[in-house]
N, C-alpha and C positions, 0 to 999 in steps of 0.2 A: 067166328065173329063174336059169339057170346063170350068166349074166353078173353078176347082182346078187350071187350067192353068191361068185363068184370075186373080185369087187371088195371084198367085205367081208373076205375072208380076206387080201387083199393089203394092207389098211390096217394099219400097225404099231401096236402097243399101247404107249403111252408108259409108261416105267418111271422112277420117281424116281431121280435120281442119288444115289449114296452120298456122304456128306460125307467129307472127308479124316479120317484118324485124328487124334485129339487129340495135341497136343504132349506131354501127360502126363495121366494119370488116376489119382487117388488117393482112397481112402476113408480119411479121417483118423480119425474117431471113430464109434462106434456104441454107443448106450446104450439099455437097455430099461427102461421104467417100467410100473407097474401102478396100477389104481384111479385113473385120471386123470379120465375123463369119466363113468364109471360103475363100480360095483364089479366087480372081476375082469376088467376090460379090460386090454389090453396096447398100449403105444405104443413103437415103435422110432424113435429120433431119431438122425440121422447128420449129419456134416459131410463134404463131399466137394469135390473140385476137378477139373473136366473142363476142362483148360486148353487154350485156343486163342489164339494170337497175334492171329488174325483169326477172329471167330466165323463159323460157317457161316450161310448164308442160311436153312437149315432150322431150324424150331423145336426147341429142346431136348426138348420134350414128344414130338416124333416120333422123335428119334434116340437118346435115352439114357433109362435107367430105373434105378430102385432095386429090387432083388429080394432076397427072403429065401428061402433053400433049406433043405431038410432037411439032416441031418448028412452025407449023401452028396455034397452039393454039386451035385446034378443034379436032384433032385426039387423043383420049384418050389412054394412055399407061397403067396406073394403078391407082386405087382409093382405099382409105381406109377411113372408117367412122371415124369422130372425137370421142374422148372419152368424152370431156367436152366442155362447153361454157367458155367464159371469156379468160383470158390470160393463155396459156398453151403451152406445147411442144408436138410434134407428129412426126411420121416417116412413111416412105414407104420403104420396104425392097425388094431387088431383089437378089435371090440366084444366084450362078454362071451361071446356065443354063439360067435364065431369063435375067440376066445382059448381056449376050452375044449379045442380040438384041439391046442394047444401045450403043451409041458412046460417049466415054469420052469427056468431055468439050463441048458437044453440047448445043446449046441455047434452051433447053427444057423449056416449060412454066409450072410453078408450081402454083397451084391455091387452095386457101381455099375458099369454096363456099357452098351455100345452096343447099340441095338436090333438083334437078330439079322437083321432084314430088311436092314440096311445094313452091319453089321460082322460079321466073323468073330471069335468070342470068343477073344481072346489075352490072357492075364494080363499086366498092366503095360503093355499097349499099347492095347487097347480095353475093358479091364475091370480092376477091382481088387477083391479079395475080402478079407474079414475073418471069421474064425471067432469067434463070441461066446464069451468066457470067463465064468466065474462072477462075476467082478468087474464085468462089463458089465450084469448084471441088478440093478437097484436096487429092492428090495422095500420095502413100507411100507403103512401105512394110507392112506386117501385124502388126508388133510391132510398127512401126512408125505411122501407121494409127490409131491404137488403142489409142496411146498416144494423137494424135491430137483430136480424139473424146472425150477422157477424159477431155482435156482442154476446148473443146467447151461446153461440158455438164456442167462443173463448171461455165463457163461464163453464160450459160442459167439459171443455178440454182441461181446465184447471182441476175439476173434480176427478177426471180420469187420471191425471197425473198423480193425485193422491192415492187413488185406488190401485193403480198399476205400478207405482214407483218408477215411472218412466217420464222422460221429458217430451212433451208434445208442443210446447210453446217456446218461441224465441222472440227477442226484441229486434225489430227491424225499423229503422228510421223513427224511433220513439214509439212505435206501435207494436202491440202483441200480434204475432202471426203464427200459424201452424208450421212446424217443421215437417220433414219427410214422414215421420211416424204419424204425426197428427193429420197430415194430408191423406195418407192411406186410410186411416180410421174414419175420417169424416166423408171421404168419397165413397167408402163402402156403405156408410149409413145414408148419405144423400148423394146419389149419383149425379155427376155433372155440376156439383156445387161450385167448382172452380170456374165454371163459365159464367156464373151469375154473381158470385161474391168473390171477386178476384183479390180484394184487399185482405181476405182472410188467410191467404197462403203466402208462404215465403217465396220471394222471387230471387233468382240468382242471375247475375250478369257478369260478363267478362269482356275484355277488349282484346282484339287481335292486331298485332303490329305487322303491317305488310311493307316490306322493303322492295321498292321497285328496282329492277335491274335493267341496265341499258345493254341491249344485245349488240354485240359488235361482230364484225366479220374479219377479225384480225388475220386469221390464217389465210382466208381467201384473198384478202388484199395483198398478202405477201407473195402469192402465187402469180408472179408477173414474169414476162420474158426477160426483163432486165435483171431481176433478182436471181432467176434460176439459170439462165443461159449466158448472162453477161451483157454489158452495155454494147459491145461490138455487134453481137447477133441481133440485139433489139434494134440497133440503128439500121442494120441491113434489112430487117423486115419492114421497118418504117419507110426506108428509102424505096423499096419495091412497091409498097402500098401507095406512097405519095407520087412517085414518078411514073409508074407503069399501070397499076390497077386502079388508082384513084380511090383506095380504101385505106383503113387504118392498119398499122403494123400488127395489131392484135388479130385482125381478121386474116391477114396474110399468114400468120402463124397457125391459125385454125385451119386454113386451106392446106397448109403444109402437112399438118398431122393427119388431116382427113385423107390426103393423098397417100401417106404412109399406110394408113389403115386399109384403104381401098386396095393398095398394092398387095399387102399381105393376104387379104381375103380373096383376092382374085387368084393369086398363085395357088392357095390351098384349094379353092373350088375347082380351078381348071385341072388340077392334078388328081383330085379325089372325087369331085362331083358332090361333096358333102357340104351342104349349106350350113348345118349346125356346127360342124368342125371349123368352117371358115370363120364363123362368128366368134367361136370360143378362142381361136388362136389370134384373133384381132384384138381381144380384150387387153393384153399387155400394152399394146400401142395406144389404146384409148386411155388407160391409166397413166401412161407416160405423158400423154398430151396434157392431162389434167395437172400432173405434178410439175410440169414446166410452165404452166400458165397459159397454154395454148387453148385448152378446152375449159370453159367455166365449170365449176363444181356442180351447178344445177343441171347443166347439160350431161355431165357424167352420170348423175343420179338417174336422169330420164333414160339415157342410153342403156345403163345397167339394168334398169327395170324391164325395158323392152327385151333385152337379151335373155334375162331370166325367165320371163313369161314364154318367150319363143322356145327356149330350151326345154322348159317344163312340158310344153305342148308336144314337142317331138319325142321326148324321152318317155313320158308316161302314157301318151295317147297313141302315138304312132310308132315309137321305137326308133332308135338310130338306124 
């Protein structure tokens, strides 16, 4: 027991290595909006630059954060990990309940900074701070605030285009909107922004041409006694139906083919006693009846389905 305990104590605990200090760290802008996702909420939007000539292997979400402090600069109100190094945009959101504890136009301190686990807090080296001025608080109704946020995001996107040498903005219906690259960037920074400020994003639409087709039963209509067996036989069936059975010639033809099917099935069954075999050997007569127009195709389909099910039952469950 003592040996196990000694061995456990002797094993060193791995500690994550601290990344090097950034080449520079800057909090460029910080603006506060209200009534964006719901009435009385607050959204802080910033642009920053955590500059590295060679980015650390560690994720920016583990090593740097955006934090808002009370006016004393030490009492933390809320923190959100950064998504990326280099020049980018980010935000902190307070829903209406959380925003109730904040005072509008207060000189809160906003800070982009290294995670204290890895970095000693040194202004302009591992962190950069900005005290919110009254002009940084943009008030308005929900529609007005969303429009202010849209304009601000376009301004930020224009700066990112210069920094990244990428296109984030396109012109749509005479307005500037974010393309797919800009969309990804700003939704990373401000989740669900597209649900509130829809006019900020590029919309795509297309039309689908649907051609209606008229279904016809040409083949089935051609399967008549007159077409397949000739006018003489058709007249004979019609005469029997009209003069003797008081039914149509089509029904007489159906009775005729059913009689043929029954005769075949009876002969097979009486000689073998095999019901399945009788049904199988009757199928050619059924098919013949459909091909000459005596049996409707719908009836052929139903009859075939019944035979297949019955055969499957006997072959797989009972055996022939």
